[in-house]
C-alpha positions as CSV (number, residue, x, y, z in Angstrom):
1,X,-22.2,11.5,-69.2
2,X,-22.9,15.0,-67.7
3,X,-23.5,14.9,-64.0
4,X,-27.3,15.3,-62.5
5,X,-28.3,18.9,-62.3
6,X,-29.3,20.1,-58.9
7,X,-32.9,21.4,-59.0
8,X,-32.9,22.8,-55.1
9,X,-29.5,23.7,-53.7
10,X,-29.0,22.6,-50.1
11,X,-30.4,24.9,-47.7
12,X,-27.2,24.7,-45.7
13,X,-25.0,26.0,-48.3
14,X,-27.5,29.2,-48.7
15,X,-26.4,31.7,-46.2
16,X,-29.8,33.3,-46.3
17,X,-31.3,30.2,-45.1
18,X,-29.9,30.2,-41.8
19,X,-31.5,32.3,-39.3
20,X,-29.0,34.9,-37.6
21,X,-29.7,35.9,-34.1
22,X,-30.1,39.6,-33.5
23,X,-27.2,40.2,-31.4
24,X,-25.0,39.0,-34.3
25,X,-26.7,41.4,-36.7
26,X,-25.2,44.3,-37.7
27,X,-27.1,47.6,-38.2
28,X,-28.5,47.9,-41.5
29,X,-27.3,51.5,-41.8
30,X,-23.7,50.7,-41.9
31,X,-21.9,50.1,-45.5
32,X,-19.5,47.0,-46.0
33,X,-16.4,49.2,-45.2
34,X,-17.7,50.5,-41.6
35,X,-18.7,46.9,-41.0
36,X,-15.2,45.8,-41.8
37,X,-13.7,48.8,-39.7
38,X,-15.9,48.3,-36.7
39,X,-14.8,44.5,-36.9
40,X,-11.1,45.4,-37.1
41,X,-11.6,47.9,-34.2
42,X,-13.3,45.2,-32.0
43,X,-10.3,42.8,-32.9
44,X,-7.7,45.2,-32.2
45,X,-9.3,46.2,-28.8
46,X,-9.4,42.6,-28.1
47,X,-6.0,41.8,-29.2
48,X,-4.6,44.8,-26.9
49,X,-6.8,43.2,-23.9
50,X,-5.6,39.9,-24.6
51,X,-1.8,41.3,-24.6
52,X,-2.2,43.5,-21.5
53,X,-3.5,40.3,-19.7
54,X,-0.7,38.3,-20.7
55,X,1.8,41.0,-19.8
56,X,-0.1,41.0,-16.2
57,X,0.2,37.2,-16.0
58,X,3.9,37.4,-16.7
59,X,4.7,40.0,-14.3
60,X,2.8,37.8,-11.5
61,X,4.7,35.1,-12.4
62,X,8.3,37.1,-12.3
63,X,7.0,38.5,-8.9
64,X,6.2,34.9,-7.5
65,X,9.7,33.9,-8.7
66,X,11.3,36.9,-7.1
67,X,9.7,36.2,-3.9
68,X,11.2,32.5,-3.8
69,X,14.7,34.0,-4.6
70,X,14.2,36.7,-1.6
71,X,13.1,33.8,0.7
72,X,16.2,31.8,-0.4
73,X,18.3,34.9,0.1
74,X,17.3,35.0,3.5
75,X,18.0,31.3,4.2
76,X,21.5,32.1,2.6
77,X,22.1,34.9,5.0
78,X,21.3,32.8,7.7
79,X,23.3,29.9,6.6
80,X,26.4,31.2,8.7
81,X,24.2,30.3,11.7
82,X,22.2,27.6,10.7
83,X,25.0,25.4,9.5
84,X,27.0,25.5,12.8
85,X,23.7,24.7,14.5
86,X,23.3,21.7,12.4
87,X,26.7,20.4,13.2
88,X,26.2,21.0,17.0
89,X,23.1,19.3,16.7
90,X,24.8,16.2,15.0
91,X,27.5,16.1,17.6
92,X,25.2,16.2,20.5
93,X,23.2,13.4,19.0
94,X,26.5,11.5,18.7
95,X,27.3,12.1,22.2
96,X,23.6,11.2,23.4
97,X,23.8,7.8,21.7
98,X,27.2,7.4,23.1
99,X,26.1,8.2,26.6
100,X,23.1,5.6,26.0
101,X,25.4,2.9,25.0
102,X,27.4,3.5,28.1
103,X,24.7,3.4,30.4
104,X,23.2,0.3,28.6
105,X,26.8,-1.1,29.2
106,X,27.0,-0.2,32.7
107,X,23.5,-1.9,33.4
108,X,24.7,-5.2,31.7
109,X,28.2,-5.1,32.8
110,X,29.9,-4.9,29.7
111,X,30.7,-1.7,27.7
112,X,31.0,-3.3,24.1
113,X,27.8,-5.1,25.0
114,X,26.1,-1.6,25.4
115,X,27.2,-0.4,22.0
116,X,26.1,-3.7,20.4
117,X,22.9,-3.5,21.6
118,X,22.5,0.3,21.0
119,X,23.5,-0.7,17.3
120,X,21.4,-3.4,17.2
121,X,18.6,-1.0,18.1
122,X,19.4,1.6,15.6
123,X,19.6,-0.7,12.7
124,X,16.1,-2.3,13.6
125,X,14.7,1.3,13.5
126,X,16.4,2.0,10.3
127,X,15.0,-1.1,8.6
128,X,11.5,-0.4,9.9
129,X,11.5,3.0,8.7
130,X,12.7,1.9,5.4
131,X,10.2,-0.7,4.9
132,X,7.4,1.5,6.1
133,X,8.8,4.2,3.7
134,X,8.9,1.8,0.8
135,X,5.5,0.6,1.4
136,X,4.2,4.0,1.1
137,X,5.8,4.4,-2.1
138,X,4.4,1.5,-3.5
139,X,0.8,2.1,-2.2
140,X,1.1,5.7,-4.0
141,X,2.5,4.2,-7.2
142,X,-0.3,1.8,-7.2
143,X,-2.8,4.3,-6.6
144,X,-1.2,6.6,-9.6
145,X,-1.3,3.6,-12.3
146,X,-4.7,2.8,-11.1
147,X,-5.9,6.3,-11.7
148,X,-4.0,6.3,-15.1
149,X,-5.7,3.2,-16.2
150,X,-9.2,4.5,-15.1
151,X,-8.2,7.8,-16.9
152,X,-7.5,6.0,-20.0
153,X,-10.5,3.5,-19.8
154,X,-12.8,6.6,-19.5
155,X,-11.3,8.1,-22.5
156,X,-11.7,5.0,-24.6
157,X,-15.3,4.1,-23.5
158,X,-16.7,7.5,-24.3
159,X,-17.5,7.8,-27.7
160,X,-17.8,11.5,-28.0
161,X,-14.4,12.0,-26.6
162,X,-12.9,9.4,-28.7
163,X,-14.1,10.9,-31.7
164,X,-13.0,14.3,-30.7
165,X,-9.3,12.9,-29.6
166,X,-9.5,11.4,-33.2
167,X,-10.6,14.8,-34.9
168,X,-7.7,16.7,-32.5
169,X,-5.0,14.0,-33.9
170,X,-6.3,14.6,-37.5
171,X,-5.9,18.3,-37.2
172,X,-2.6,18.2,-35.5
173,X,-1.4,15.7,-38.1
174,X,-2.6,18.3,-40.9
175,X,-0.9,21.4,-39.3
């Protein structure tokens, strides 16, 4: 059996059936070769402009990295003064804590008791700070998980986005 004969072709398949805006029409006095040459010249100009913009972007990224390296070099140059300053500050903190422990010991009449009380206070402070820090981390993680769930839920509920993601997956699979 022969296929049915098509009496009227689909208007979407006929190039002349679709109206073209004036801004997209080429001047009628150009030949096909002139039109192709014009398109190639415009494409070449666009490609050149895109390449120049990419080169400028890479230059700016390199400048940013160079600025960070220069700052790091400044810190490294000052390290011969900053490291001893940090060591002296830690030593001073140690002596301050010993002085506080001796002072507490003098108040209660027992040197080892002063050190024990100060040690206990430092441990309690460390535990409280650690607990507060872990609570903050858990809250931030919960917020991030909730945002991720909400984002996934929005993508699933939006049919247009779902179709778009399926089409993108199909395109990627075809490539």
